[in-house]
C-alpha positions in Angstrom: 11.5 -11.3 -15.7 10.2 -14.8 -16.7 13.4 -16.4 -15.3 12.6 -14.7 -12.0 9.1 -16.0 -11.9 10.2 -19.5 -12.7 12.9 -19.4 -10.0 10.5 -18.0 -7.4 7.8 -20.6 -8.1 10.1 -23.6 -8.4 12.8 -23.0 -5.8 10.4 -21.6 -3.2 8.9 -25.1 -3.0 12.0 -27.2 -3.3 15.6 -27.5 -2.0 18.1 -27.8 -4.8 21.3 -29.7 -4.4 24.6 -28.0 -5.2 27.9 -30.0 -4.6 25.9 -32.4 -2.6 24.7 -29.7 -0.2 21.2 -28.3 0.1 20.7 -24.9 -1.6 17.9 -23.3 0.4 15.2 -20.9 -0.8 16.4 -18.1 1.5 19.8 -17.9 -0.3 18.1 -17.7 -3.7 15.7 -15.1 -2.6 18.3 -12.9 -1.0 20.2 -12.8 -4.3 16.9 -12.2 -6.2 16.0 -9.2 -4.0 19.1 -7.4 -5.2 18.1 -7.8 -8.8 14.4 -7.4 -8.9 12.0 -4.7 -7.6 10.9 -5.0 -3.9 7.3 -3.9 -3.4 5.7 -3.7 0.0 1.9 -3.5 0.3 0.6 -2.5 3.7 -3.1 -3.4 4.1 -2.8 -6.5 1.8 -5.4 -8.9 3.2 -8.3 -8.2 0.9 -9.8 -5.9 -1.7 -7.4 -3.4 -3.4 -4.4 -4.5 -1.3 -4.8 -8.1 -2.2 -5.1 -7.2 -5.9 -2.0 -5.1 -5.7 -0.1 -8.1 -4.3 -1.5 -10.4 -7.0 -0.6 -8.1 -9.9 2.8 -7.0 -8.6 3.7 -10.7 -8.0 2.5 -11.7 -11.4 4.9 -9.3 -13.1 7.8 -10.5 -11.1 8.3 -8.1 -8.2 9.5 -9.4 -4.8 6.3 -8.6 -2.9 5.9 -8.3 0.8 2.3 -8.3 2.0 1.7 -6.7 5.4 -1.5 -7.1 7.3 -3.1 -7.8 10.7 -4.2 -11.3 9.7 -3.6 -12.9 6.4 -6.5 -14.4 4.5 -6.2 -17.8 2.8 -6.2 -16.1 -0.6 -3.3 -13.9 0.4 -1.3 -16.9 1.7 -2.0 -18.7 -1.5 -0.5 -16.1 -3.8 3.0 -17.4 -3.2 4.4 -14.0 -2.4 8.1 -13.5 -1.4 6.9 -12.7 2.2 3.6 -12.3 4.1 3.9 -10.4 7.4 1.1 -10.8 9.8 0.4 -9.2 13.2 0.9 -5.5 12.0 -1.9 -3.2 13.1 -1.0 0.3 11.8 -2.4 1.9 14.9 0.0 0.0 17.2 3.4 1.6 17.5 5.3 -1.5 18.6 3.8 -3.6 15.8 4.7 -1.1 13.1 8.2 -0.8 14.5 8.6 -4.5 14.0 8.8 -3.7 10.2 12.2 -2.1 10.9 13.7 -5.5 11.2 12.1 -6.9 8.1 14.6 -9.0 6.2 14.7 -7.7 2.6 17.7 -9.8 1.7 20.0 -6.7 1.6 17.7 -4.9 -0.8 15.9 -1.5 -0.4 12.2 -0.8 -1.0 11.4 0.2 -4.5 7.6 0.8 -4.0 5.8 1.2 -0.8 2.0 1.1 -1.1 0.1 2.4 2.0 -3.3 0.9 1.5 -4.5 0.1 5.1 -7.6 2.1 5.9 -11.2 2.0 7.3 -14.5 3.4 6.0 -15.8 4.4 9.4 -17.5 7.8 9.3 -18.6 7.7 5.7 -22.2 8.0 6.8 -21.6 10.7 9.5 -24.1 13.6 9.6 -23.9 16.7 11.7 -26.6 15.4 14.0 -25.0 12.0 14.4 -21.3 12.2 15.3 -19.3 9.5 17.1 -16.1 11.3 18.2 -14.4 8.1 19.3 -15.0 6.7 15.9 -13.6 9.9 14.3 -10.4 9.6 16.3 -10.1 6.0 15.2 -10.4 7.0 11.6 -7.6 9.5 12.1 -5.4 6.9 13.7 -5.9 4.3 11.0 -6.3 6.4 7.9 -3.8 9.2 8.6 -1.4 8.3 11.4 -1.1 4.6 10.3 0.5 5.3 7.0 2.8 7.9 8.5 4.0 5.5 11.2 4.8 3.0 8.4 6.8 5.5 6.3 8.7 6.7 9.4 9.6 3.1 10.4 10.7 2.1 6.8 12.5 5.4 6.1 16.0 3.7 6.4 14.9 1.2 3.7 14.0 3.9 1.2 16.7 4.8 -1.3 17.1 7.2 -4.2 14.5 6.2 -6.7 12.1 4.7 -4.1 8.4 5.5 -4.4 5.8 6.0 -1.7 2.2 5.6 -2.8 -0.6 6.7 -0.4 -4.0 5.3 -1.2 -6.5 8.0 -0.1 -9.9 9.1 -1.4 -11.1 12.1 -3.3 -13.6 12.5 -0.4 -10.6 14.0 1.4 -10.5 16.8 -1.1 -11.6 20.2 0.3 -12.4 21.8 -3.1 -14.2 18.7 -4.3 -16.6 18.5 -1.3 -19.9 19.5 -2.8 -22.2 17.3 -0.6 -21.0 17.7 3.0 -21.4 15.1 5.7 -19.0 12.1 6.1 -17.1 14.1 8.7 -14.9 11.4 10.2 -13.9 9.8 6.9 -13.4 13.1 5.0 -11.3 14.6 7.8 -9.1 11.5 8.1 -8.4 11.4 4.4 -7.7 15.1 4.2 -5.2 14.6 7.0 -3.6 11.8 4.9 -3.5 14.0 1.9 -1.6 16.8 3.7 0.8 14.2 5.2 1.5 13.0 1.7 2.3 16.5 0.5 4.7 17.0 3.4 6.3 13.7 2.8 6.9 14.6 -0.8 8.8 17.7 0.3 10.7 16.1 3.2 11.8 13.0 1.1 12.7 14.9 -2.0 16.3 15.5 -1.0 16.6 11.8 -0.4 15.5 11.1 -4.0 12.2 9.5 -2.9 9.0 10.4 -4.7 5.5 10.4 -3.3 2.0 10.2 -4.8 -1.4 10.6 -3.1 -3.8 8.4 -5.1 -7.6 8.1 -5.3 -8.3 4.5 -6.2 -11.7 5.1 -7.7 -15.1 4.1 -6.4 -14.3 0.5 -5.8 -16.5 -2.5 -5.0 -14.8 -3.9 -1.9 -15.8 -5.4 1.4 -15.0 -2.1 3.1 -17.5 -0.1 0.9 -20.2 -2.8 0.8 -21.8 -2.0 4.2 -22.3 1.6 3.1 -23.1 1.4 -0.6 -23.8 -2.3 -1.3 -22.6 -3.3 -4.8 -22.7 0.2 -6.2 -18.9 0.5 -6.7 -18.0 1.6 -10.2 -14.8 -0.4 -10.6 -13.4 -3.8 -9.4 -10.4 -4.1 -7.1 -8.4 -5.5 -10.0 -9.1 -2.4 -12.2 -8.2 -0.1 -9.3 -5.0 -2.0 -8.5 -4.0 -1.8 -12.2 -4.4 1.9 -12.2 -2.5 2.4 -8.9 0.4 0.4 -10.3 0.3 2.4 -13.6 0.6 5.7 -11.6 3.4 4.2 -9.5 5.3 3.1 -12.6 5.0 6.6 -14.2 6.0 8.5 -11.0 9.3 10.4 -11.1 10.8 12.8 -8.7 9.7 15.6 -11.0 6.0 14.6 -10.6 6.2 13.9 -6.9 3.7 15.4 -4.5 0.6 15.3 -6.7 -2.9 14.1 -5.9 -4.1 11.9 -8.8 -7.0 9.7 -9.8 -5.4 6.3 -10.2 -7.6 5.2 -13.1 -7.3 8.2 -15.3 -4.2 10.0 -14.1 -6.3 13.2 -13.6 -4.8 15.7 -11.2 -7.4 16.2 -8.4 -8.0 19.3 -6.4 -6.7 19.4 -2.8 
């Protein structure tokens, strides 16, 4: 693992000479992708997604960060690839991932993290239906578009991780409200369950994961700094659950930090 990190950080920045000819980074990385885990993080620009990229990269994964527009922090991580211009609500932009060059490798872990918090403060007397439909498009249809597009890149042993919210749980809803957000996350949860059944014959496992009550830019407009955990702590839990996932445990709805099975 340490050899991989050394090679990535050194050869990415330089051209080596071999028999008097330049040995370019792309050749090295193609060979590396066959030997090391390939992790794709969709929704990687900030918050939890950025931390997922940071931690996966630090342990030696070949990380692909996918987002609409990359932040300077994301660009500065030195990931294997950063793919900009992908809005998960745009079919043609998501379809561009089908031609993503993975150096001949398959996807080991696919983290679907893109989402919006619109609708968290919805009340029965104040509903914006256009906003609700946008929440569905981003939070539920967006991840499904990405999985469908990347399906040919998934192999036996691949893992699909859907970052949802326990606010999408029907049984756990004891406070009402938040119509658009809850409905979109419930839709994501049922998509995750269906994916776990449909992908099982292919040997691909799926988890639906609540990341915790996280302090991020997405939650700050609604709850200020009242998040319980940091993005780094949440990302660590998500990676732990992904690492522990097997085909036998596929299809569960878990709390990323504790591993607790959550009610649908």
